[in-house]
C-alpha positions as CSV (number, residue, x, y, z in Angstrom):
1,M,25.3,-18.6,-132.2
2,R,23.8,-18.1,-128.9
3,Y,21.3,-20.5,-127.2
4,G,20.6,-22.2,-130.5
5,I,19.6,-19.0,-132.3
6,V,21.4,-18.2,-135.5
7,Y,22.1,-14.5,-136.0
8,R,22.2,-13.6,-139.7
9,I,22.8,-10.2,-141.2
10,D,20.7,-9.6,-144.3
11,R,22.9,-7.4,-146.4
12,R,20.6,-7.7,-149.5
13,R,17.9,-5.6,-147.8
14,N,19.9,-2.4,-148.1
15,I,21.3,-3.0,-151.5
16,N,20.2,-0.7,-154.3
17,P,19.9,-2.8,-157.5
18,Y,20.8,0.2,-159.7
19,P,23.3,2.4,-157.8
20,F,24.7,4.4,-160.7
21,K,23.4,6.9,-163.3
22,G,24.3,6.3,-166.9
23,T,23.7,8.3,-170.1
24,F,23.4,6.9,-173.6
25,Y,24.1,9.5,-176.3
26,T,25.3,10.2,-179.8
27,K,28.0,12.6,-180.9
28,G,27.8,15.0,-183.8
29,T,29.7,17.9,-185.2
30,S,28.0,21.2,-186.1
31,T,29.3,24.5,-187.3
32,G,28.3,27.6,-185.4
33,G,26.5,29.3,-188.3
34,D,26.8,30.4,-191.9
35,D,30.4,31.8,-191.5
36,L,33.0,29.5,-193.1
37,F,35.5,30.5,-190.4
38,D,33.4,29.4,-187.5
39,E,35.0,26.6,-185.5
40,P,33.0,23.3,-185.6
41,T,31.7,22.2,-182.2
42,E,31.0,18.7,-181.0
43,E,27.5,18.2,-179.7
44,E,26.0,15.3,-177.6
45,T,22.4,14.2,-178.2
46,I,21.1,12.4,-175.1
47,L,19.1,9.3,-176.0
48,L,18.5,8.0,-172.5
49,E,19.5,8.8,-168.9
50,T,18.8,5.9,-166.5
51,E,19.8,4.4,-163.2
52,C,22.0,1.3,-163.9
53,D,24.3,-1.3,-162.4
54,I,27.7,-1.6,-164.0
55,T,30.1,-4.6,-163.8
56,E,33.6,-4.8,-165.4
57,T,33.9,-8.0,-167.4
58,S,37.4,-7.8,-168.9
59,R,40.4,-5.5,-169.3
60,A,43.6,-5.6,-171.3
61,F,46.7,-3.6,-171.9
62,A,48.6,-4.1,-175.2
63,A,50.7,-1.9,-177.4
64,G,50.0,1.2,-175.3
65,A,46.2,0.8,-175.5
66,I,44.1,0.1,-172.5
67,T,40.8,-1.6,-173.1
68,A,38.0,-2.6,-170.8
69,S,34.5,-4.1,-171.2
70,Y,31.5,-3.6,-169.0
71,D,28.1,-5.1,-168.6
72,V,25.4,-2.4,-167.9
73,Y,22.0,-3.5,-166.5
74,F,19.1,-1.1,-166.3
75,P,15.3,-1.2,-165.9
76,F,13.1,-0.2,-168.9
77,D,9.3,-0.1,-169.3
78,F,8.6,-1.4,-172.8
79,V,4.9,-0.8,-172.4
80,S,5.3,3.0,-172.2
81,G,8.1,3.5,-174.7
82,T,10.6,2.0,-177.1
83,L,14.3,1.6,-176.6
84,N,16.1,3.8,-179.1
85,I,19.6,2.5,-178.3
86,N,21.6,0.7,-181.1
87,R,25.1,-0.6,-181.5
88,G,27.6,2.2,-181.9
89,V,25.8,4.6,-179.4
90,M,28.1,6.1,-176.8
91,F,27.7,5.5,-173.0
92,K,29.0,7.4,-170.0
93,A,28.7,7.0,-166.3
94,D,30.4,7.7,-163.1
95,M,31.0,4.7,-160.8
96,K,31.9,6.6,-157.6
97,G,34.9,8.4,-159.1
98,V,35.7,5.9,-161.9
99,E,34.5,7.5,-165.2
100,I,33.2,5.0,-167.8
101,I,33.1,6.2,-171.4
102,G,32.5,3.7,-174.1
103,T,30.6,2.4,-177.1
104,V,27.6,0.0,-177.1
105,V,28.7,-3.3,-178.6
106,S,25.5,-5.4,-178.0
107,I,22.1,-5.1,-176.4
108,G,19.8,-7.7,-174.9
109,T,16.3,-7.4,-173.3
110,S,14.6,-9.5,-170.7
111,Q,11.0,-10.5,-170.3
112,L,11.3,-9.2,-166.8
113,G,11.6,-5.7,-168.1
114,G,15.4,-5.2,-167.8
115,V,18.0,-4.4,-170.4
116,H,21.6,-5.7,-170.6
117,V,24.1,-3.7,-172.6
118,Y,27.7,-4.6,-173.3
119,I,30.1,-1.6,-173.4
120,K,33.6,-1.5,-174.8
121,C,36.0,1.2,-173.7
122,S,39.5,2.0,-175.0
123,E,42.1,4.6,-174.3
124,I,45.5,5.2,-176.0
């Protein structure tokens, strides 16, 4: 404080509300062709790629399994499209070097045009 003037740094001005890129997808297995000896391949069908914000909500380590839960927030324009994401859909994102891969547990929408998705991740 100098001469009665309060100096304030407004950090919110430079904050990106959706700093990460996330992908919602489904997994499926297909065979390469009509040959019975073709190896099956795992395919990903992308449902939605979006900018998002991700927050870890909980984590646990028990019996050799690591689990973590994340809240994912992203914008969506319901006027121009419908949201085709359901429970059980897979989600992946890269949080500046931390890879998030999990399953959608619940979905909620906002009247302000945003979507909140709860993701559960587990590794053994």
